C-alpha positions, -999 to +999 in steps of 0.1 A: -036+252-171-030+216-166-049+189-186-086+187-181-089+150-193-110+132-166-097+099-152-119+070-141-126+083-105-163+079-097-189+103-085-218+088-063-252+085-080-283+094-061-314+085-080-348+102-075-369+071-079-390+080-111-367+055-131-385+024-122-417+039-135-402+051-166-391+017-173-425+000-167-419-008-130-386-026-137-367-022-105-331-011-111-305-035-099-286-025-066-254-007-075-222-020-060-218-016-023-188+007-028-213+033-041-242+037-017-273+048-035-303+065-020-335+063-039-362+092-038-396+092-051-410+121-070-434+136-044-408+135-015-428+112+006-412+081+022-417+048+005-415+013+020-383-005+012-379-041+001-354-065+019-318-058+008-326-026-009-310+009+001-329+027+026-353+057+015-347+091+026-378+112+037-378+148+025-387+170+054-384+204+038-404+222+010-393+224-025-407+256-039-415+263-076-388+290-078-354+295-064-334+328-063-301+334-080-272+355-066-246+379-079-217+385-056-211+421-047-178+423-065-192+413-099-207+434-126-241+424-139-244+425-178-279+414-190-267+410-226-230+403-231-214+431-251-191+428-279-202+393-289-185+381-321-207+365-348-203+327-354-198+318-391-227+295-400-218+259-408-250+250-425-281+232-414-274+199-397-296+169-386-299+140-364-282+117-339-295+099-308-302+120-279-282+150-288-297+182-304-281+187-338-304+212-355-294+246-367-321+267-384-302+290-409-292+317-404-271+306-373-279+332-347-252+320-323-223+343-312-191+338-294-192+345-258-159+356-239-173+372-207-167+366-169-193+390-156-226+378-141-245+357-150-222+345-178-198+334-151-224+309-140-225+288-171-195+264-177-182+235-196-188+199-185-161+175-195-162+137-191-152+105-210-186+110-229-173+142-244-185+178-239-217+192-224-230+226-207-239+232-171-253+261-150-245+269-113-278+272-093-262+272-060-227+278-046-217+242-055-247+227-075-247+225-113-279+220-134-276+199-166-290+171-185-291+135-173-278+122-208-248+143-202-239+120-172-213+092-182-234+065-167-218+030-164-238-003-169-234-011-133-251+022-122-219+039-112-206+071-128-172+081-144-155+113-134-171+145-144-154+179-143-171+215-143-152+246-155-172+278-152-169+305-179-144+283-198-133+298-231-108+284-256-083+268-233-087+291-204-106+285-172-108+318-154-123+302-122-104+270-123-125+236-121-141+212-098-148+175-100-183+162-093-190+147-060-227+134-063-251+133-091-289+137-086-311+124-114-346+110-122-334+087-148-302+074-164-305+087-199-281+073-224-283+064-261-317+069-276-344+080-252-382+080-253-404+111-249-409+106-211-373+102-205-366+133-226-391+152-205-373+141-173-338+145-186-327+168-158-298+164-133-280+182-106-243+179-098-228+185-064-193+199-068-163+193-045-157+230-046-178+261-041-177+286-069-207+306-058-188+333-038-167+339-069-190+334-098-226+337-083-254+314-094-286+316-115-321+313-102-348+289-114-386+291-120-412+267-133-421+276-169-456+289-173-469+280-209-486+314-209-449+327-215-449+313-250-454+347-265-418+358-249-392+361-275-363+371-252-351+337-237-314+332-239-291+303-241-254+295-237-237+262-248-204+247-257-206+230-291-181+203-295-157+209-323-156+184-352-118+184-346-121+174-310-112+194-280-075+197-284-077+233-300-101+246-274-138+250-270-157+283-274-190+288-257-217+304-279-246+328-267-279+335-285-310+355-273-343+364-288-352+326-285-387+314-284-405+284-270-429+270-295-449+244-278-451+226-245-460+189-239-465+177-204-458+141-192-465+127-157-449+098-138-465+093-105-474+126-088-445+146-107-448+161-142-423+176-166-423+193-199-409+189-234-405+223-247-398+228-284-376+258-293-362+280-321-327+280-306-299+267-329-282+238-311-256+214-318-238+185-298-223+200-267-252+224-261-269+195-242-276+205-205-272+242-213-296+267-197-325+285-213-332+315-190-347+350-189-348+380-167-378+390-148-389+425-136-373+438-106-347+410-101-309+412-103-304+376-116-318+354-144-340+324-139-335+291-157-367+275-171-353+245-190-321+227-202-313+216-237-322+180-240-328+163-274-339+166-310-371+153-326-376+140-361-394+159-388-433+163-387-457+180-410-456+210-388-418+211-384-404+194-416-367+200-405-373+186-370-373+203-336-348+211-308-363+200-275-359+213-238-365+195-206-382+218-179-413+225-158-421+209-124-394+183-126-366+209-129-377+231-101-384+203-078-349+189-085-331+222-079-353+230-048-346+195-034-310+196-038-306+231-026-326+222+006-302+193+011-273+217+008-288+242+033-296+212+057-260+201+055-245+235+061-268+241+092-256+207+106-221+216+100-225+250+116-242+234+146-214+208+149-189+237+149-207+256+176-207+225+197-170+218+193-163+255+202 
């Protein structure tokens, strides 16, 4: 496989306009004209534009609270990956900006080397910022965390590459660069609790992996599910020695969501969810998902976001997830955009024929 080191080629950012509210009504500066940016507000209604500002796009389709996944007919479904190799615990770790860096001994993560469904839908995100994790939630849409995006000061974005089911130095399905990024807020460096709650992003790829890999479903997390202890996670922890020797994905199950805190901006709310998962740098953006009765695909309820400091209840700190209504709105919105674009392309093809 050729080198996966990204260059400076840019993806197009499209901000769902909650950012100005997160920053106390500070209007973000207009990005350079070479990167047109459309702004969206959280409830999907059209908003009046100011002079010399990008036009707003009116959402004319529903964004339901859940989206189905899809397993291709040629793929085998394995609800729990067999033959996972235990990972040697490296000790309890702490602290660092917006990256989750907390392992609760014993380390329950195990090596994942599997290209069956749904493990084929989780992959490595590589950019100039380093390593993160993402999950396919449509043929060419990846769900991850906003702080994984290599945001530039002028609002543009450095190149991002997605490699599904990457293991070591092998990419069984190849890779794709990112064409467009959808996010609520440009998270980078230290983030506050509201930004952490909305730490969700969707990436539109230049290539469709879905027919090969399938994709996962999503569902809005219900706090009544806190008794469940069967949530699963996959992530790509970044090695201390860098990525030259390869990157190994790690799997863990029997995870639990401890508490849920809800934050609202405008009419849209989002959750910070504390978890028992063992997480280190590189797990960011990775899925927390579970299987639901009668379904042949898992549903993602949250993505790995950040770490909180110690408290009387949690003296070693907590690992945080971002999820809830913001996640399902984001995925439903971008999938609806995809469907609308595909329908337009099909109609154009019929006209030309």
